[in-house]
PQR file with spaces between the fields and no chain letter, atoms N, CA, C, O and H, PARSE charges and radii, in Angstrom:
ATOM       1  N    MET     1     -10.316    2.375   -0.837 -0.4000 1.5000
ATOM       2  CA   MET     1     -11.381    3.353   -0.933 -0.0000 2.0000
ATOM       3  C    MET     1     -12.113    3.446    0.401  0.5500 1.7000
ATOM       4  O    MET     1     -13.326    3.251    0.475 -0.5500 1.4000
ATOM       5  N    ARG     2     -11.360    3.744    1.442 -0.4000 1.5000
ATOM       6  CA   ARG     2     -11.967    3.888    2.770 -0.0000 2.0000
ATOM       7  C    ARG     2     -12.069    5.368    3.124  0.5500 1.7000
ATOM       8  O    ARG     2     -11.055    6.065    3.158 -0.5500 1.4000
ATOM       9  H    ARG     2     -10.375    3.902    1.381  0.4000 1.0000
ATOM      10  N    PRO     3     -13.273    5.853    3.385 -0.5600 1.5000
ATOM      11  CA   PRO     3     -13.461    7.291    3.651  0.2800 2.0000
ATOM      12  C    PRO     3     -12.593    7.820    4.782  0.5500 1.7000
ATOM      13  O    PRO     3     -12.128    8.957    4.708 -0.5500 1.4000
ATOM      14  N    ASN     4     -12.360    7.031    5.828 -0.4000 1.5000
ATOM      15  CA   ASN     4     -11.543    7.534    6.929 -0.0000 2.0000
ATOM      16  C    ASN     4     -10.118    7.844    6.483  0.5500 1.7000
ATOM      17  O    ASN     4      -9.469    8.722    7.051 -0.5500 1.4000
ATOM      18  H    ASN     4     -12.738    6.108    5.888  0.4000 1.0000
ATOM      19  N    CYS     5      -9.623    7.130    5.467 -0.4000 1.5000
ATOM      20  CA   CYS     5      -8.272    7.396    4.966 -0.0000 2.0000
ATOM      21  C    CYS     5      -8.199    8.774    4.314  0.5500 1.7000
ATOM      22  O    CYS     5      -7.186    9.462    4.439 -0.5500 1.4000
ATOM      23  H    CYS     5     -10.150    6.416    5.005  0.4000 1.0000
ATOM      24  N    PHE     6      -9.258    9.184    3.623 -0.4000 1.5000
ATOM      25  CA   PHE     6      -9.257   10.509    3.007 -0.0000 2.0000
ATOM      26  C    PHE     6      -9.243   11.597    4.069  0.5500 1.7000
ATOM      27  O    PHE     6      -8.588   12.626    3.901 -0.5500 1.4000
ATOM      28  H    PHE     6     -10.081    8.625    3.521  0.4000 1.0000
ATOM      29  N    LEU     7      -9.958   11.376    5.153 -0.4000 1.5000
ATOM      30  CA   LEU     7      -9.935   12.322    6.262 -0.0000 2.0000
ATOM      31  C    LEU     7      -8.530   12.415    6.843  0.5500 1.7000
ATOM      32  O    LEU     7      -8.041   13.511    7.115 -0.5500 1.4000
ATOM      33  H    LEU     7     -10.490   10.540    5.290  0.4000 1.0000
ATOM      34  N    GLU     8      -7.887   11.284    7.031 -0.4000 1.5000
ATOM      35  CA   GLU     8      -6.538   11.256    7.585 -0.0000 2.0000
ATOM      36  C    GLU     8      -5.527   11.930    6.650  0.5500 1.7000
ATOM      37  O    GLU     8      -4.642   12.652    7.110 -0.5500 1.4000
ATOM      38  H    GLU     8      -8.284   10.393    6.809  0.4000 1.0000
ATOM      39  N    VAL     9      -5.656   11.698    5.351 -0.4000 1.5000
ATOM      40  CA   VAL     9      -4.768   12.343    4.377 -0.0000 2.0000
ATOM      41  C    VAL     9      -4.967   13.855    4.416  0.5500 1.7000
ATOM      42  O    VAL     9      -3.996   14.612    4.420 -0.5500 1.4000
ATOM      43  H    VAL     9      -6.375   11.112    4.977  0.4000 1.0000
ATOM      44  N    GLY    10      -6.223   14.293    4.445 -0.4000 1.5000
ATOM      45  CA   GLY    10      -6.498   15.724    4.513 -0.0000 2.0000
ATOM      46  C    GLY    10      -5.925   16.349    5.769  0.5500 1.7000
ATOM      47  O    GLY    10      -5.368   17.446    5.717 -0.5500 1.4000
ATOM      48  H    GLY    10      -7.012   13.678    4.441  0.4000 1.0000
ATOM      49  N    TYR    11      -6.055   15.666    6.897 -0.4000 1.5000
ATOM      50  CA   TYR    11      -5.497   16.164    8.149 -0.0000 2.0000
ATOM      51  C    TYR    11      -3.981   16.276    8.052  0.5500 1.7000
ATOM      52  O    TYR    11      -3.407   17.302    8.418 -0.5500 1.4000
ATOM      53  H    TYR    11      -6.508   14.776    6.938  0.4000 1.0000
ATOM      54  N    ALA    12      -3.334   15.231    7.563 -0.4000 1.5000
ATOM      55  CA   ALA    12      -1.871   15.237    7.453 -0.0000 2.0000
ATOM      56  C    ALA    12      -1.395   16.351    6.529  0.5500 1.7000
ATOM      57  O    ALA    12      -0.433   17.052    6.844 -0.5500 1.4000
ATOM      58  H    ALA    12      -3.800   14.397    7.265  0.4000 1.0000
ATOM      59  N    LEU    13      -2.059   16.516    5.398 -0.4000 1.5000
ATOM      60  CA   LEU    13      -1.664   17.574    4.471 -0.0000 2.0000
ATOM      61  C    LEU    13      -1.898   18.958    5.092  0.5500 1.7000
ATOM      62  O    LEU    13      -1.079   19.863    4.927 -0.5500 1.4000
ATOM      63  H    LEU    13      -2.840   15.946    5.143  0.4000 1.0000
ATOM      64  N    GLY    14      -3.007   19.114    5.797 -0.4000 1.5000
ATOM      65  CA   GLY    14      -3.298   20.387    6.446 -0.0000 2.0000
ATOM      66  C    GLY    14      -2.319   20.728    7.546  0.5500 1.7000
ATOM      67  O    GLY    14      -2.064   21.903    7.810 -0.5500 1.4000
ATOM      68  H    GLY    14      -3.672   18.379    5.931  0.4000 1.0000
ATOM      69  N    ARG    15      -1.768   19.718    8.189 -0.4000 1.5000
ATOM      70  CA   ARG    15      -0.776   19.924    9.251 -0.0000 2.0000
ATOM      71  C    ARG    15       0.644   19.977    8.696  0.5500 1.7000
ATOM      72  O    ARG    15       1.610   20.072    9.452 -0.5500 1.4000
ATOM      73  H    ARG    15      -1.975   18.763    7.975  0.4000 1.0000
ATOM      74  N    GLU    16       0.763   19.915    7.368 -0.4000 1.5000
ATOM      75  CA   GLU    16       2.055   19.960    6.681 -0.0000 2.0000
ATOM      76  C    GLU    16       2.967   18.801    7.100  0.5500 1.7000
ATOM      77  O    GLU    16       4.181   18.969    7.208 -0.5500 1.4000
ATOM      78  H    GLU    16      -0.022   19.838    6.754  0.4000 1.0000
ATOM      79  N    LEU    17       2.377   17.630    7.335 -0.4000 1.5000
ATOM      80  CA   LEU    17       3.144   16.431    7.659 -0.0000 2.0000
ATOM      81  C    LEU    17       3.575   15.743    6.373  0.5500 1.7000
ATOM      82  O    LEU    17       2.844   15.761    5.383 -0.5500 1.4000
ATOM      83  H    LEU    17       1.391   17.493    7.247  0.4000 1.0000
ATOM      84  N    HIS    18       4.750   15.140    6.383 -0.4000 1.5000
ATOM      85  CA   HIS    18       5.188   14.375    5.222 -0.0000 2.0000
ATOM      86  C    HIS    18       4.196   13.242    4.996  0.5500 1.7000
ATOM      87  O    HIS    18       3.925   12.449    5.898 -0.5500 1.4000
ATOM      88  H    HIS    18       5.344   15.125    7.188  0.4000 1.0000
ATOM      89  N    THR    19       3.663   13.177    3.794 -0.4000 1.5000
ATOM      90  CA   THR    19       2.598   12.231    3.494 -0.0000 2.0000
ATOM      91  C    THR    19       2.873   11.524    2.178  0.5500 1.7000
ATOM      92  O    THR    19       3.182   12.166    1.174 -0.5500 1.4000
ATOM      93  H    THR    19       3.883   13.821    3.061  0.4000 1.0000
ATOM      94  N    LEU    20       2.760   10.211    2.184 -0.4000 1.5000
ATOM      95  CA   LEU    20       2.890    9.416    0.967 -0.0000 2.0000
ATOM      96  C    LEU    20       1.558    8.766    0.657  0.5500 1.7000
ATOM      97  O    LEU    20       0.938    8.146    1.521 -0.5500 1.4000
ATOM      98  H    LEU    20       2.509    9.690    3.000  0.4000 1.0000
ATOM      99  N    LEU    21       1.126    8.913   -0.580 -0.4000 1.5000
ATOM     100  CA   LEU    21      -0.045    8.176   -1.039 -0.0000 2.0000
ATOM     101  C    LEU    21       0.458    7.012   -1.870  0.5500 1.7000
ATOM     102  O    LEU    21       1.252    7.193   -2.794 -0.5500 1.4000
ATOM     103  H    LEU    21       1.630    9.417   -1.282  0.4000 1.0000
ATOM     104  N    MET    22      -0.002    5.830   -1.542 -0.4000 1.5000
ATOM     105  CA   MET    22       0.439    4.633   -2.251 -0.0000 2.0000
ATOM     106  C    MET    22      -0.768    3.773   -2.581  0.5500 1.7000
ATOM     107  O    MET    22      -1.710    3.667   -1.796 -0.5500 1.4000
ATOM     108  H    MET    22      -0.647    5.683   -0.791  0.4000 1.0000
ATOM     109  N    ALA    23      -0.721    3.159   -3.761 -0.4000 1.5000
ATOM     110  CA   ALA    23      -1.786    2.255   -4.174 -0.0000 2.0000
ATOM     111  C    ALA    23      -1.191    1.235   -5.130  0.5500 1.7000
ATOM     112  O    ALA    23      -0.179    1.488   -5.783 -0.5500 1.4000
ATOM     113  H    ALA    23       0.044    3.245   -4.399  0.4000 1.0000
ATOM     114  N    ARG    24      -1.827    0.098   -5.200 -0.4000 1.5000
ATOM     115  CA   ARG    24      -1.388   -0.932   -6.144 -0.0000 2.0000
ATOM     116  C    ARG    24      -1.588   -0.434   -7.571  0.5500 1.7000
ATOM     117  O    ARG    24      -2.617    0.160   -7.891 -0.5500 1.4000
ATOM     118  H    ARG    24      -2.649   -0.108   -4.670  0.4000 1.0000
ATOM     119  N    LYS    25      -0.611   -0.678   -8.413 -0.4000 1.5000
ATOM     120  CA   LYS    25      -0.696   -0.273   -9.813 -0.0000 2.0000
ATOM     121  C    LYS    25      -1.964   -0.867  -10.424  0.5500 1.7000
ATOM     122  O    LYS    25      -2.265   -2.046  -10.234 -0.5500 1.4000
ATOM     123  H    LYS    25       0.226   -1.161   -8.153  0.4000 1.0000
ATOM     124  N    GLY    26      -2.695   -0.040  -11.156 -0.4000 1.5000
ATOM     125  CA   GLY    26      -3.952   -0.465  -11.762 -0.0000 2.0000
ATOM     126  C    GLY    26      -5.170   -0.093  -10.928  0.5500 1.7000
ATOM     127  O    GLY    26      -6.303   -0.245  -11.386 -0.5500 1.4000
ATOM     128  H    GLY    26      -2.451    0.917  -11.310  0.4000 1.0000
ATOM     129  N    SER    27      -4.948    0.398   -9.700 -0.4000 1.5000
ATOM     130  CA   SER    27      -6.067    0.824   -8.856 -0.0000 2.0000
ATOM     131  C    SER    27      -6.728    2.060   -9.446  0.5500 1.7000
ATOM     132  O    SER    27      -6.079    2.880  -10.097 -0.5500 1.4000
ATOM     133  H    SER    27      -4.028    0.523   -9.328  0.4000 1.0000
ATOM     134  N    SER    28      -7.997    2.176   -9.213 -0.4000 1.5000
ATOM     135  CA   SER    28      -8.737    3.360   -9.632 -0.0000 2.0000
ATOM     136  C    SER    28      -8.685    4.369   -8.493  0.5500 1.7000
ATOM     137  O    SER    28      -9.202    4.120   -7.404 -0.5500 1.4000
ATOM     138  H    SER    28      -8.523    1.510   -8.684  0.4000 1.0000
ATOM     139  N    LEU    29      -8.060    5.502   -8.755 -0.4000 1.5000
ATOM     140  CA   LEU    29      -7.936    6.529   -7.717 -0.0000 2.0000
ATOM     141  C    LEU    29      -9.086    7.517   -7.814  0.5500 1.7000
ATOM     142  O    LEU    29      -9.517    7.849   -8.918 -0.5500 1.4000
ATOM     143  H    LEU    29      -7.640    5.704   -9.640  0.4000 1.0000
ATOM     144  N    PRO    30      -9.593    7.996   -6.680 -0.5600 1.5000
ATOM     145  CA   PRO    30     -10.662    8.989   -6.713  0.2800 2.0000
ATOM     146  C    PRO    30     -10.147   10.306   -7.293  0.5500 1.7000
ATOM     147  O    PRO    30      -8.954   10.604   -7.227 -0.5500 1.4000
ATOM     148  N    PHE    31     -11.051   11.074   -7.853 -0.4000 1.5000
ATOM     149  CA   PHE    31     -10.669   12.292   -8.567 -0.0000 2.0000
ATOM     150  C    PHE    31      -9.868   13.269   -7.718  0.5500 1.7000
ATOM     151  O    PHE    31      -9.000   13.964   -8.247 -0.5500 1.4000
ATOM     152  H    PHE    31     -12.019   10.832   -7.907  0.4000 1.0000
ATOM     153  N    ASP    32     -10.130   13.341   -6.432 -0.4000 1.5000
ATOM     154  CA   ASP    32      -9.494   14.371   -5.624 -0.0000 2.0000
ATOM     155  C    ASP    32      -8.049   14.059   -5.236  0.5500 1.7000
ATOM     156  O    ASP    32      -7.387   14.922   -4.660 -0.5500 1.4000
ATOM     157  H    ASP    32     -10.835   12.776   -6.002  0.4000 1.0000
ATOM     158  N    VAL    33      -7.541   12.882   -5.522 -0.4000 1.5000
ATOM     159  CA   VAL    33      -6.123   12.597   -5.269 -0.0000 2.0000
ATOM     160  C    VAL    33      -5.384   12.149   -6.534  0.5500 1.7000
ATOM     161  O    VAL    33      -4.208   11.791   -6.465 -0.5500 1.4000
ATOM     162  H    VAL    33      -8.079   12.181   -5.990  0.4000 1.0000
ATOM     163  N    GLN    34      -6.051   12.166   -7.670 -0.4000 1.5000
ATOM     164  CA   GLN    34      -5.402   11.736   -8.906 -0.0000 2.0000
ATOM     165  C    GLN    34      -4.222   12.620   -9.270  0.5500 1.7000
ATOM     166  O    GLN    34      -3.239   12.125   -9.821 -0.5500 1.4000
ATOM     167  H    GLN    34      -7.006   12.457   -7.726  0.4000 1.0000
ATOM     168  N    THR    35      -4.289   13.905   -8.983 -0.4000 1.5000
ATOM     169  CA   THR    35      -3.210   14.813   -9.358 -0.0000 2.0000
ATOM     170  C    THR    35      -2.110   14.886   -8.312  0.5500 1.7000
ATOM     171  O    THR    35      -1.076   15.512   -8.548 -0.5500 1.4000
ATOM     172  H    THR    35      -5.088   14.307   -8.536  0.4000 1.0000
ATOM     173  N    PHE    36      -2.312   14.263   -7.173 -0.4000 1.5000
ATOM     174  CA   PHE    36      -1.321   14.242   -6.105 -0.0000 2.0000
ATOM     175  C    PHE    36      -0.301   13.153   -6.414  0.5500 1.7000
ATOM     176  O    PHE    36      -0.678   12.012   -6.677 -0.5500 1.4000
ATOM     177  H    PHE    36      -3.152   13.755   -6.981  0.4000 1.0000
ATOM     178  N    ALA    37       0.973   13.489   -6.384 -0.4000 1.5000
ATOM     179  CA   ALA    37       2.010   12.510   -6.731 -0.0000 2.0000
ATOM     180  C    ALA    37       1.987   11.342   -5.750  0.5500 1.7000
ATOM     181  O    ALA    37       2.320   11.502   -4.575 -0.5500 1.4000
ATOM     182  H    ALA    37       1.279   14.417   -6.170  0.4000 1.0000
ATOM     183  N    GLY    38       1.600   10.191   -6.230 -0.4000 1.5000
ATOM     184  CA   GLY    38       1.556    8.998   -5.399 -0.0000 2.0000
ATOM     185  C    GLY    38       2.418    7.900   -5.996  0.5500 1.7000
ATOM     186  O    GLY    38       2.828    7.975   -7.155 -0.5500 1.4000
ATOM     187  H    GLY    38       1.330   10.061   -7.184  0.4000 1.0000
ATOM     188  N    LEU    39       2.682    6.903   -5.212 -0.4000 1.5000
ATOM     189  CA   LEU    39       3.464    5.763   -5.666 -0.0000 2.0000
ATOM     190  C    LEU    39       2.514    4.625   -6.016  0.5500 1.7000
ATOM     191  O    LEU    39       1.785    4.130   -5.156 -0.5500 1.4000
ATOM     192  H    LEU    39       2.349    6.842   -4.271  0.4000 1.0000
ATOM     193  N    LEU    40       2.523    4.221   -7.257 -0.4000 1.5000
ATOM     194  CA   LEU    40       1.734    3.071   -7.688 -0.0000 2.0000
ATOM     195  C    LEU    40       2.674    1.868   -7.700  0.5500 1.7000
ATOM     196  O    LEU    40       3.531    1.742   -8.574 -0.5500 1.4000
ATOM     197  H    LEU    40       3.115    4.623   -7.955  0.4000 1.0000
ATOM     198  N    TRP    41       2.500    0.989   -6.718 -0.4000 1.5000
ATOM     199  CA   TRP    41       3.419   -0.130   -6.543 -0.0000 2.0000
ATOM     200  C    TRP    41       2.882   -1.381   -7.214  0.5500 1.7000
ATOM     201  O    TRP    41       1.690   -1.506   -7.498 -0.5500 1.4000
ATOM     202  H    TRP    41       1.804    1.091   -6.008  0.4000 1.0000
ATOM     203  N    GLU    42       3.799   -2.296   -7.454 -0.4000 1.5000
ATOM     204  CA   GLU    42       3.418   -3.599   -8.011 -0.0000 2.0000
ATOM     205  C    GLU    42       4.276   -4.672   -7.359  0.5500 1.7000
ATOM     206  O    GLU    42       5.332   -4.383   -6.795 -0.5500 1.4000
ATOM     207  H    GLU    42       4.766   -2.195   -7.223  0.4000 1.0000
ATOM     208  N    THR    43       3.816   -5.895   -7.442 -0.4000 1.5000
ATOM     209  CA   THR    43       4.505   -6.987   -6.756 -0.0000 2.0000
ATOM     210  C    THR    43       5.582   -7.637   -7.611  0.5500 1.7000
ATOM     211  O    THR    43       6.341   -8.466   -7.109 -0.5500 1.4000
ATOM     212  H    THR    43       2.959   -6.130   -7.900  0.4000 1.0000
ATOM     213  N    GLY    44       5.666   -7.283   -8.888 -0.4000 1.5000
ATOM     214  CA   GLY    44       6.671   -7.881   -9.761 -0.0000 2.0000
ATOM     215  C    GLY    44       8.054   -7.295   -9.523  0.5500 1.7000
ATOM     216  O    GLY    44       8.198   -6.293   -8.823 -0.5500 1.4000
ATOM     217  H    GLY    44       5.049   -6.610   -9.296  0.4000 1.0000
ATOM     218  N    GLY    45       9.054   -7.910  -10.096 -0.4000 1.5000
ATOM     219  CA   GLY    45      10.426   -7.442   -9.954 -0.0000 2.0000
ATOM     220  C    GLY    45      11.052   -7.922   -8.670  0.5500 1.7000
ATOM     221  O    GLY    45      10.438   -8.649   -7.889 -0.5500 1.4000
ATOM     222  H    GLY    45       8.938   -8.724  -10.665  0.4000 1.0000
ATOM     223  N    THR    46      12.272   -7.507   -8.467 -0.4000 1.5000
ATOM     224  CA   THR    46      12.990   -7.928   -7.266 -0.0000 2.0000
ATOM     225  C    THR    46      12.669   -7.001   -6.101  0.5500 1.7000
ATOM     226  O    THR    46      12.156   -5.897   -6.277 -0.5500 1.4000
ATOM     227  H    THR    46      12.770   -6.916   -9.101  0.4000 1.0000
ATOM     228  N    VAL    47      12.984   -7.480   -4.926 -0.4000 1.5000
ATOM     229  CA   VAL    47      12.789   -6.660   -3.729 -0.0000 2.0000
ATOM     230  C    VAL    47      13.634   -5.396   -3.843  0.5500 1.7000
ATOM     231  O    VAL    47      13.182   -4.308   -3.484 -0.5500 1.4000
ATOM     232  H    VAL    47      13.401   -8.377   -4.783  0.4000 1.0000
ATOM     233  N    GLU    48      14.843   -5.538   -4.336 -0.4000 1.5000
ATOM     234  CA   GLU    48      15.717   -4.372   -4.476 -0.0000 2.0000
ATOM     235  C    GLU    48      15.137   -3.357   -5.464  0.5500 1.7000
ATOM     236  O    GLU    48      15.247   -2.152   -5.238 -0.5500 1.4000
ATOM     237  H    GLU    48      15.209   -6.422   -4.628  0.4000 1.0000
ATOM     238  N    ASP    49      14.526   -3.821   -6.548 -0.4000 1.5000
ATOM     239  CA   ASP    49      13.869   -2.914   -7.494 -0.0000 2.0000
ATOM     240  C    ASP    49      12.743   -2.143   -6.813  0.5500 1.7000
ATOM     241  O    ASP    49      12.597   -0.937   -7.014 -0.5500 1.4000
ATOM     242  H    ASP    49      14.438   -4.800   -6.732  0.4000 1.0000
ATOM     243  N    ARG    50      11.955   -2.839   -6.016 -0.4000 1.5000
ATOM     244  CA   ARG    50      10.844   -2.180   -5.327 -0.0000 2.0000
ATOM     245  C    ARG    50      11.361   -1.197   -4.284  0.5500 1.7000
ATOM     246  O    ARG    50      10.784   -0.123   -4.118 -0.5500 1.4000
ATOM     247  H    ARG    50      12.073   -3.819   -5.853  0.4000 1.0000
ATOM     248  N    ARG    51      12.420   -1.538   -3.587 -0.4000 1.5000
ATOM     249  CA   ARG    51      13.021   -0.605   -2.619 -0.0000 2.0000
ATOM     250  C    ARG    51      13.541    0.639   -3.322  0.5500 1.7000
ATOM     251  O    ARG    51      13.328    1.758   -2.853 -0.5500 1.4000
ATOM     252  H    ARG    51      12.888   -2.412   -3.722  0.4000 1.0000
ATOM     253  N    ARG    52      14.223    0.446   -4.443 -0.4000 1.5000
ATOM     254  CA   ARG    52      14.767    1.576   -5.187 -0.0000 2.0000
ATOM     255  C    ARG    52      13.628    2.494   -5.668  0.5500 1.7000
ATOM     256  O    ARG    52      13.730    3.716   -5.569 -0.5500 1.4000
ATOM     257  H    ARG    52      14.396   -0.463   -4.823  0.4000 1.0000
ATOM     258  N    THR    53      12.564    1.905   -6.179 -0.4000 1.5000
ATOM     259  CA   THR    53      11.419    2.689   -6.642 -0.0000 2.0000
ATOM     260  C    THR    53      10.827    3.498   -5.497  0.5500 1.7000
ATOM     261  O    THR    53      10.504    4.675   -5.661 -0.5500 1.4000
ATOM     262  H    THR    53      12.481    0.912   -6.260  0.4000 1.0000
ATOM     263  N    PHE    54      10.685    2.862   -4.331 -0.4000 1.5000
ATOM     264  CA   PHE    54      10.156    3.567   -3.162 -0.0000 2.0000
ATOM     265  C    PHE    54      11.073    4.715   -2.756  0.5500 1.7000
ATOM     266  O    PHE    54      10.603    5.829   -2.528 -0.5500 1.4000
ATOM     267  H    PHE    54      10.947    1.906   -4.197  0.4000 1.0000
ATOM     268  N    ARG    55      12.368    4.457   -2.665 -0.4000 1.5000
ATOM     269  CA   ARG    55      13.318    5.504   -2.265 -0.0000 2.0000
ATOM     270  C    ARG    55      13.320    6.666   -3.251  0.5500 1.7000
ATOM     271  O    ARG    55      13.369    7.826   -2.841 -0.5500 1.4000
ATOM     272  H    ARG    55      12.749    3.552   -2.850  0.4000 1.0000
ATOM     273  N    GLU    56      13.268    6.367   -4.539 -0.4000 1.5000
ATOM     274  CA   GLU    56      13.235    7.426   -5.550 -0.0000 2.0000
ATOM     275  C    GLU    56      11.979    8.282   -5.392  0.5500 1.7000
ATOM     276  O    GLU    56      12.037    9.508   -5.489 -0.5500 1.4000
ATOM     277  H    GLU    56      13.229    5.425   -4.872  0.4000 1.0000
ATOM     278  N    HIS    57      10.858    7.632   -5.152 -0.4000 1.5000
ATOM     279  CA   HIS    57       9.612    8.380   -4.954 -0.0000 2.0000
ATOM     280  C    HIS    57       9.710    9.249   -3.703  0.5500 1.7000
ATOM     281  O    HIS    57       9.345   10.424   -3.733 -0.5500 1.4000
ATOM     282  H    HIS    57      10.810    6.637   -5.073  0.4000 1.0000
ATOM     283  N    TRP    58      10.194    8.685   -2.619 -0.4000 1.5000
ATOM     284  CA   TRP    58      10.321    9.439   -1.371 -0.0000 2.0000
ATOM     285  C    TRP    58      11.231   10.649   -1.554  0.5500 1.7000
ATOM     286  O    TRP    58      10.902   11.742   -1.093 -0.5500 1.4000
ATOM     287  H    TRP    58      10.491    7.730   -2.595  0.4000 1.0000
ATOM     288  N    GLU    59      12.357   10.471   -2.213 -0.4000 1.5000
ATOM     289  CA   GLU    59      13.271   11.588   -2.452 -0.0000 2.0000
ATOM     290  C    GLU    59      12.605   12.676   -3.290  0.5500 1.7000
ATOM     291  O    GLU    59      12.859   13.862   -3.084 -0.5500 1.4000
ATOM     292  H    GLU    59      12.624    9.583   -2.588  0.4000 1.0000
ATOM     293  N    ALA    60      11.765   12.280   -4.221 -0.4000 1.5000
ATOM     294  CA   ALA    60      11.098   13.243   -5.104 -0.0000 2.0000
ATOM     295  C    ALA    60      10.024   14.051   -4.382  0.5500 1.7000
ATOM     296  O    ALA    60       9.766   15.195   -4.756 -0.5500 1.4000
ATOM     297  H    ALA    60      11.558   11.316   -4.388  0.4000 1.0000
ATOM     298  N    VAL    61       9.396   13.483   -3.359 -0.4000 1.5000
ATOM     299  CA   VAL    61       8.252   14.167   -2.735 -0.0000 2.0000
ATOM     300  C    VAL    61       8.483   14.623   -1.301  0.5500 1.7000
ATOM     301  O    VAL    61       7.647   15.346   -0.760 -0.5500 1.4000
ATOM     302  H    VAL    61       9.606   12.553   -3.055  0.4000 1.0000
ATOM     303  N    LYS    62       9.574   14.233   -0.668 -0.4000 1.5000
ATOM     304  CA   LYS    62       9.717   14.515    0.764 -0.0000 2.0000
ATOM     305  C    LYS    62       9.778   16.004    1.093  0.5500 1.7000
ATOM     306  O    LYS    62       9.402   16.401    2.196 -0.5500 1.4000
ATOM     307  H    LYS    62      10.254   13.646   -1.107  0.4000 1.0000
ATOM     308  N    ASN    63      10.233   16.818    0.181 -0.4000 1.5000
ATOM     309  CA   ASN    63      10.321   18.255    0.441 -0.0000 2.0000
ATOM     310  C    ASN    63       9.308   19.058   -0.361  0.5500 1.7000
ATOM     311  O    ASN    63       9.497   20.250   -0.601 -0.5500 1.4000
ATOM     312  H    ASN    63      10.538   16.496   -0.715  0.4000 1.0000
ATOM     313  N    ARG    64       8.245   18.403   -0.768 -0.4000 1.5000
ATOM     314  CA   ARG    64       7.227   19.122   -1.542 -0.0000 2.0000
ATOM     315  C    ARG    64       6.581   20.182   -0.650  0.5500 1.7000
ATOM     316  O    ARG    64       6.339   19.946    0.534 -0.5500 1.4000
ATOM     317  H    ARG    64       8.092   17.435   -0.573  0.4000 1.0000
ATOM     318  N    PRO    65       6.307   21.340   -1.224 -0.5600 1.5000
ATOM     319  CA   PRO    65       5.681   22.403   -0.424  0.2800 2.0000
ATOM     320  C    PRO    65       4.242   22.050   -0.069  0.5500 1.7000
ATOM     321  O    PRO    65       3.616   21.236   -0.749 -0.5500 1.4000
ATOM     322  N    PRO    66       3.717   22.655    0.986 -0.5600 1.5000
ATOM     323  CA   PRO    66       2.327   22.393    1.364  0.2800 2.0000
ATOM     324  C    PRO    66       1.371   22.818    0.262  0.5500 1.7000
ATOM     325  O    PRO    66       1.656   23.742   -0.501 -0.5500 1.4000
ATOM     326  N    LEU    67       0.241   22.139    0.185 -0.4000 1.5000
ATOM     327  CA   LEU    67      -0.767   22.493   -0.808 -0.0000 2.0000
ATOM     328  C    LEU    67      -1.462   23.810   -0.466  0.5500 1.7000
ATOM     329  O    LEU    67      -1.848   24.570   -1.354 -0.5500 1.4000
ATOM     330  H    LEU    67       0.010   21.389    0.805  0.4000 1.0000
ATOM     331  N    VAL    68      -1.617   24.069    0.833 -0.4000 1.5000
ATOM     332  CA   VAL    68      -2.271   25.292    1.313 -0.0000 2.0000
ATOM     333  C    VAL    68      -1.448   25.819    2.475  0.5500 1.7000
ATOM     334  O    VAL    68      -1.054   25.062    3.362 -0.5500 1.4000
ATOM     335  H    VAL    68      -1.304   23.451    1.555  0.4000 1.0000
ATOM     336  N    ALA    69      -1.194   27.111    2.465 -0.4000 1.5000
ATOM     337  CA   ALA    69      -0.450   27.712    3.584 -0.0000 2.0000
ATOM     338  C    ALA    69      -1.317   27.663    4.840  0.5500 1.7000
ATOM     339  O    ALA    69      -2.434   28.181    4.840 -0.5500 1.4000
ATOM     340  H    ALA    69      -1.515   27.726    1.745  0.4000 1.0000
ATOM     341  N    ALA    70      -0.816   27.047    5.903 -0.4000 1.5000
ATOM     342  CA   ALA    70      -1.594   26.875    7.124 -0.0000 2.0000
ATOM     343  C    ALA    70      -1.890   28.217    7.797  0.5500 1.7000
ATOM     344  O    ALA    70      -2.926   28.356    8.446 -0.5500 1.4000
ATOM     345  H    ALA    70       0.090   26.625    5.902  0.4000 1.0000
ATOM     346  N    GLU    71      -1.016   29.193    7.659 -0.4000 1.5000
ATOM     347  CA   GLU    71      -1.219   30.484    8.321 -0.0000 2.0000
ATOM     348  C    GLU    71      -2.517   31.145    7.860  0.5500 1.7000
ATOM     349  O    GLU    71      -3.214   31.770    8.660 -0.5500 1.4000
ATOM     350  H    GLU    71      -0.174   29.080    7.131  0.4000 1.0000
ATOM     351  N    SER    72      -2.843   31.009    6.582 -0.4000 1.5000
ATOM     352  CA   SER    72      -4.037   31.670    6.074 -0.0000 2.0000
ATOM     353  C    SER    72      -5.335   31.007    6.552  0.5500 1.7000
ATOM     354  O    SER    72      -6.410   31.593    6.424 -0.5500 1.4000
ATOM     355  H    SER    72      -2.277   30.501    5.932  0.4000 1.0000
ATOM     356  N    LEU    73      -5.243   29.802    7.096 -0.4000 1.5000
ATOM     357  CA   LEU    73      -6.439   29.083    7.551 -0.0000 2.0000
ATOM     358  C    LEU    73      -6.793   29.389    8.996  0.5500 1.7000
ATOM     359  O    LEU    73      -7.927   29.171    9.421 -0.5500 1.4000
ATOM     360  H    LEU    73      -4.369   29.326    7.200  0.4000 1.0000
ATOM     361  N    VAL    74      -5.825   29.895    9.752 -0.4000 1.5000
ATOM     362  CA   VAL    74      -6.036   30.137   11.184 -0.0000 2.0000
ATOM     363  C    VAL    74      -5.926   31.627   11.441  0.5500 1.7000
ATOM     364  O    VAL    74      -4.962   32.274   11.033 -0.5500 1.4000
ATOM     365  H    VAL    74      -4.903   30.072    9.407  0.4000 1.0000
ATOM     366  N    SER    75      -6.924   32.158   12.120 -0.4000 1.5000
ATOM     367  CA   SER    75      -6.855   33.596   12.435 -0.0000 2.0000
ATOM     368  C    SER    75      -6.971   33.819   13.920  0.5500 1.7000
ATOM     369  O    SER    75      -6.935   34.961   14.378 -0.5500 1.4000
ATOM     370  H    SER    75      -7.708   31.633   12.451  0.4000 1.0000
C-alpha cells in the first residue's frame, strides 16, 4: 500500500506498457485496482507450480488492450 506504486502503475497503464499487478494472496487491495486482473501469489506448493501459475497469468494478460486510448488524451 505505497502511494508511489499507484502513481507508477497509472503511468505504465497510461503509456500502454505491459503491467502486472501482484500481491500476496489474502492481501486487501484498494478499490481502484480490485477489478484489474492481478496475480495473487502464495508461498505454498512447489516452485514449478508457482512458475506455472505465473506463466498462465502472464499469457492471459500480456495482450490485454489499454484501459484508455492514449490518442484521445493528447491533443
